[in-house]
C-alpha positions, 0 to 999 in steps of 0.5 A: 771083879774076879777075886784071887780067891777063885784061883786059889780055890781052883788051884787047891782043887787042881792039887787034889784031883787025881786021874781016877777022880777027875770026872767027879771033880770036874765042877767045883764051887765055893763062896766068897764075899756073898758070891758063889763061884761054880767052875771047872778046870781043864788041862790043855796042851798049853796049860790049864783053863779055869772057866765058870760063872759067879752067882747070883749075877751069872758073870762068866769068867775064863782064865788060863794058868800057864808058866806061873801066871793066871790071865783071862777075863771076868765079866768082860774085864781083863785080870792077870796075876801070879799063881803065888799071889792067889795062893797067898790070898787064900791063906 
């Protein structure tokens, strides 16, 4: 199951990205509980999309961030929670 830490890391990456560095920071990565998460964050008309894979098992995830909520799928299972919950998990 996708940990809230992935979104916390992604949210930190979003906050750190400036337009001039957006291309360099397109792919992010971090490790948590023996897994490495490799993902990218894209801005869309309806919000942000966080997508990537968790290794070593290469489980895909695709999450949408909109109106303070994170929702999507990780390894074919639905996940949903508030952005603030993810931020709190990283502290």
